C-alpha positions, 0 to 999 in steps of 0.5 A, spaced: 600 192 828 600 198 824 605 204 826 606 211 823 613 214 822 615 218 828 620 224 829 625 223 834 621 227 839 615 223 839 619 216 838 622 218 846 615 220 848 611 214 846 618 209 848 617 212 855 617 207 860 614 207 867 612 213 872 609 219 870 611 223 864 610 230 861 609 232 854 609 239 852 606 239 845 607 244 840 601 246 837 600 242 830 606 237 833 602 231 833 600 230 840 593 225 838 599 221 834 604 220 839 598 218 845 595 213 840 602 210 839 603 210 846 597 206 847 600 201 843 606 201 845 604 199 852 599 193 849 605 190 845 609 190 851 604 186 854 599 190 858 592 188 857 588 194 854 583 194 859 588 196 864 590 202 859 585 209 860 585 216 856 582 222 859 581 228 854 576 234 854 571 232 848 567 227 846 569 229 840 577 229 842 575 221 845 571 219 839 578 221 834 583 217 839 578 211 838 578 211 831 585 212 831 587 207 836 582 203 832 587 203 826 593 202 829 591 195 834 585 193 831 579 191 836 583 191 842 582 199 841 574 197 844 578 195 851 581 201 852 577 206 856 577 213 853 573 218 855 572 225 857 573 227 864 566 228 866 564 221 862 568 218 867 566 221 873 559 220 871 561 212 870 563 212 877 557 215 880 553 211 877 558 204 879 559 207 886 553 210 888 549 206 893 543 201 889 537 205 888 540 212 889 539 215 882 541 222 880 540 226 874 546 230 870 543 238 871 546 241 864 549 249 864 540 250 862 538 246 868 543 249 874 541 256 871 534 255 872 535 252 879 539 259 880 533 262 878 529 259 882 533 260 889 534 267 887 527 269 887 528 270 895 532 276 893 531 282 889 532 281 882 536 287 880 544 289 882 545 296 880 538 297 877 540 291 872 537 284 872 541 279 875 546 274 871 545 267 873 550 265 869 555 270 873 553 267 880 553 260 877 560 261 874 563 264 881 560 257 885 564 253 879 569 256 881 568 255 888 567 248 887 573 246 882 577 250 887 575 245 892 571 251 897 566 249 901 559 252 901 561 256 908 567 257 905 565 262 900 564 268 904 565 275 900 571 279 903 575 285 901 573 289 895 568 284 893 562 286 889 555 284 889 555 278 885 560 276 890 556 277 895 550 274 892 554 267 890 556 266 897 548 267 899 546 263 893 552 257 893 549 254 900 542 254 897 544 251 891 548 245 894 542 244 897 537 244 892 541 239 888 541 234 894 534 235 895 533 233 887 538 228 888 542 231 882 549 233 880 551 239 876 558 238 871 563 239 877 560 234 881 561 229 876 568 230 878 568 232 886 563 226 888 568 220 885 574 225 888 571 224 894 569 217 893 576 215 891 579 220 897 575 216 902 574 209 901 580 205 899 577 199 897 573 203 891 580 207 890 584 200 889 578 197 884 579 204 880 586 204 880 586 196 878 582 198 872 587 204 870 594 201 871 596 206 865 593 213 865 594 218 859 591 225 859 590 229 854 590 237 854 593 237 860 593 245 861 585 245 861 585 241 867 582 245 874 585 242 881 579 238 882 581 234 875 588 234 877 587 231 884 581 226 881 588 224 876 592 223 882 587 219 886 587 214 880 594 214 879 596 212 886 603 210 888 605 207 881 605 214 878 604 211 871 601 217 868 602 220 861 600 227 860 600 231 853 599 239 854 601 246 852 602 251 856 602 255 851 595 254 849 592 254 857 586 259 855 581 256 860 583 260 866 576 264 866 572 257 867 578 254 872 583 251 868 590 252 872 596 253 868 600 251 875 598 243 873 603 244 868 608 248 871 608 244 878 607 237 874 614 235 878 611 237 885 605 233 884 608 227 880 615 226 883 621 223 878 616 225 872 620 226 866 619 231 861 619 231 854 618 237 848 614 236 841 617 242 837 616 240 829 609 242 827 606 238 822 600 243 820 603 250 818 607 253 813 613 256 816 611 264 815 605 262 820 610 258 825 615 264 825 609 269 827 607 265 832 614 264 835 615 272 835 608 273 839 610 268 844 617 271 845 612 277 849 610 271 853 613 269 860 613 262 860 616 256 864 617 251 859 619 255 852 618 252 845 620 254 838 616 250 834 619 249 826 617 245 820 619 242 814 614 246 810 618 252 807 615 257 803 608 259 803 605 265 803 607 271 808 602 272 814 598 278 811 596 284 817 590 288 813 588 295 815 582 296 814 577 302 813 572 300 818 568 293 821 564 294 814 571 294 810 574 288 814 567 284 812 568 286 805 575 285 805 573 277 808 567 276 804 571 278 796 577 274 798 573 268 800 569 269 793 576 269 789 578 263 794 572 259 791 572 262 784 578 258 784 576 251 787 578 252 794 574 248 799 569 251 803 571 248 809 579 249 809 577 256 811 576 258 818 573 266 820 576 267 827 574 272 832 575 274 841 568 277 840 561 273 837 559 281 835 564 281 830 561 275 827 554 278 825 557 282 819 561 276 816 554 272 817 550 276 813 555 277 808 555 269 807 548 269 807 547 275 802 553 271 797 549 264 798 556 261 801 554 255 807 558 256 813 557 253 820 558 257 826 561 253 832 559 256 839 552 256 836 547 251 840 548 245 839 543 240 837 542 237 844 541 244 847 535 246 842 528 247 845 524 241 842 530 236 843 531 239 850 523 238 851 522 231 849 529 229 853 525 233 860 519 228 858 523 222 859 528 224 864 521 225 868 519 218 867 527 215 870 527 221 875 521 223 878 523 227 883 526 232 877 523 238 879 527 242 873 525 237 867 517 238 871 517 245 871 520 245 863 514 241 860 508 241 865 505 246 861 508 244 854 504 244 851 500 249 853 495 246 858 494 253 862 498 251 868 501 258 869 506 261 875 500 261 880 498 254 880 506 252 880 506 256 886 500 252 889 503 246 887 510 248 890 507 250 897 503 243 896 510 238 895 514 243 900 508 241 906 508 234 904 515 232 903 513 230 895 516 231 889 512 236 884 510 230 879 507 226 885 503 233 887 501 233 880 498 226 881 494 228 887 492 235 884 484 233 886 486 234 893 489 241 892 484 246 894 483 252 890 485 249 884 479 249 878 477 243 875 480 244 869 487 245 872 486 239 876 484 235 869 490 238 866 495 236 871 493 229 871 493 229 864 500 230 864 502 226 870 499 220 866 503 221 861 509 221 865 506 215 868 505 211 861 512 213 859 515 209 865 511 203 865 513 203 857 521 203 860 519 199 866 517 193 860 523 194 856 521 198 850 527 201 847 528 208 848 527 211 841 520 207 841 517 210 847 521 217 845 517 217 839 511 215 842 511 221 847 513 226 841 506 223 838 502 224 844 504 231 846 503 232 838 510 235 838 511 235 831 504 239 829 507 244 834 513 245 831 510 246 824 504 251 827 510 255 831 513 256 824 515 261 822 517 258 816 516 250 813 524 251 812 525 253 819 520 248 822 523 242 817 529 243 821 527 244 828 523 237 827 530 234 823 533 235 830 528 231 833 529 225 828 536 226 829 535 225 837 530 219 836 536 215 830 541 217 836 536 213 842 536 208 837 543 206 836 544 206 844 539 200 844 537 201 851 531 197 854 532 197 862 531 204 866 538 204 868 541 204 861 535 209 859 538 213 865 545 212 862 543 214 855 540 221 858 546 223 862 550 222 856 546 226 852 547 232 857 554 231 856 554 232 848 556 239 845 558 238 839 554 239 833 555 231 829 550 233 823 555 239 821 561 235 821 564 233 814 560 238 810 563 243 806 562 249 809 565 255 811 567 256 819 566 261 824 568 260 830 570 264 837 578 264 839 576 259 845 572 255 840 577 254 835 582 251 839 583 243 835 581 246 829 586 247 822 584 251 816 588 252 810 587 259 810 585 263 816 581 270 817 582 272 824 578 278 825 579 285 831 586 284 832 586 291 836 586 293 843 580 292 846 578 286 843 584 282 844 586 283 848 579 284 852 578 291 855 577 287 861 584 285 861 586 292 864 580 293 868 581 288 874 575 291 878 570 288 873 564 287 877 561 283 871 565 276 870 568 271 875 575 273 875 580 278 872 582 277 864 589 275 864 594 279 859 598 273 859 592 268 857 590 273 852 596 272 849 596 265 848 589 265 846 591 269 840 597 265 839 592 259 839 588 263 833 594 264 829 596 257 829 590 254 826 593 257 819 596 251 815 598 255 808 595 263 809 593 267 814 590 274 815 590 278 821 585 283 820 584 290 823 579 296 822 582 303 823 575 304 825 570 301 829 563 301 831 561 297 837 555 298 841 553 305 841 555 311 838 559 312 832 566 309 829 572 310 833 578 310 832 582 303 834 589 301 836 593 295 833 593 289 838 600 290 842 600 282 840 603 284 833 608 289 836 613 283 834 621 282 835 624 282 828 622 276 823 626 274 818 624 277 811 618 275 808 615 273 814 609 278 814 607 283 810 602 289 811 596 292 807 591 297 807 583 296 805 579 301 803 572 300 802 568 305 797 562 302 799 560 299 806 557 293 806 552 295 810 548 299 805 548 293 801 545 289 806 540 294 808 538 294 801 537 286 800 533 287 807 528 292 804 528 287 797 526 282 801 521 286 805 518 288 799 518 281 797 514 279 803 509 284 801 508 282 794 507 275 797 502 276 802 498 281 797 497 275 792 
């Protein structure tokens, strides 16, 4: 068994015996190594690999953990259950739901569409603005994860219009999910939790599968996930949770830092260990990070340290403007690249996506490749979702969201009026929309052409289902659907250029390759693959390429870079302007100043060698001209050891915006000349 060297704190965590343990793992302290070595240790002392499970939050993290474990224990790693919370929940649902009760998993786009359908019964505006279905869905998600039933969500006190709308939508949303036999992401936790809570036999069966449970990123768990862990662990208490209260930054989506703070009350007798040795960053970065967190009230104070002495001081750069900030970043990146620095070792981080636009344009003009973390996943691209919708409808004929998505793709002349008639017929007879389309000949007020279009659409879905029932491979069936609907031709006809169209078709080809690897030949297997695809978020084709990374602070968690440019270190950006505005009406909860400080800390600790904390002395945000800014309160630091941080100014004599406009005009002229020729 291959074992990597461990420091004393890591060794103590790995060697923990039975019972609950909480490992407070500081940034860059080797938590994944501790988890994999802990699993290896459990196997070494005689535990069967199939009785060990590890849960995390992203597919990427789960895959990395599986790869590392394989490097330590070999083939036995495949027997250890390593997955995300939602993947585990989906598997419990599939295994424990009554036979024949097929269900479909709705992603954010699907649930957003369902909310919009429900809102047709209500006014479409709040205070003169179009309704934000995402804001309503966020409130419902918070309620579900807090174990609040639909009838319990009542707008009280100083509730705003969105609170009232959420209270009205929530029961209708849950009823619609039940009617459509669909689960949203929250249900993938709540359904298993309810099943395990109410069914002793099911509970005992899953506890036997998971005699030892390890949980990564425990600070990101919400109440429902905590209760699920408790049900899986049971009286044995063999739970090993690794997390960092200093990196708890997802409270806005339901994560509860109290799960870490109150760990001992949830798991009596729990042992607490701390990992404080950082293996990522040079000392100046860590000294600044420690100083930032000294301004935070903390349940478990930690002070990071490293053996990596030396390194350049952290640089606070005061730029004359937002354009100057971009120009400084670009010029510094170009100098680094000229010295042979790898692009993938450069990260540009920001609290608001608005700050990325200037950097994106600058990198494009300079022909420097980059990737955008938090952009649209391959599995969320329109062409991919359209193809998946056809397949989902074949597997789940009751999936009305998929029906609405593709009944008129490619265009068949089926508009809102026709859909309204189909819906009326469907509701009157209690049958799915797909079945209604198959009987369109009996629906009055439909033209012959419309009936033929509906029958043709239903025929495609019926043939697809027949092929899947015969055991034809999923990728083969998907490719046949793509040919039937002429997906490639439609993509290239839409343009706007052959390069863009080629990239879009490449997304479809990547989907087909992924399906081919899945080797699904039964309806059950196909359904499982489609559900896993719904849960995918990472853009796998960009991993490993030499590109500069642009990312929000939330998206950067888990990443690291040799050099980091941290943009917008200003009041109103970080902390967010809503931090001091608890009566904001367009977010589900007040933004917490403590969480904003932790978010700042996460951004700082992404840097390995060099960190630039950027600020524009004047910045234009939204309408109006540039206005003076105030440096973020998080850089009001206690005394640091000498040489840890420096400050400098950067004055841009020729703002990049002028260069951008000139370049755009040049491209426009080239385009005109091309049209003339």
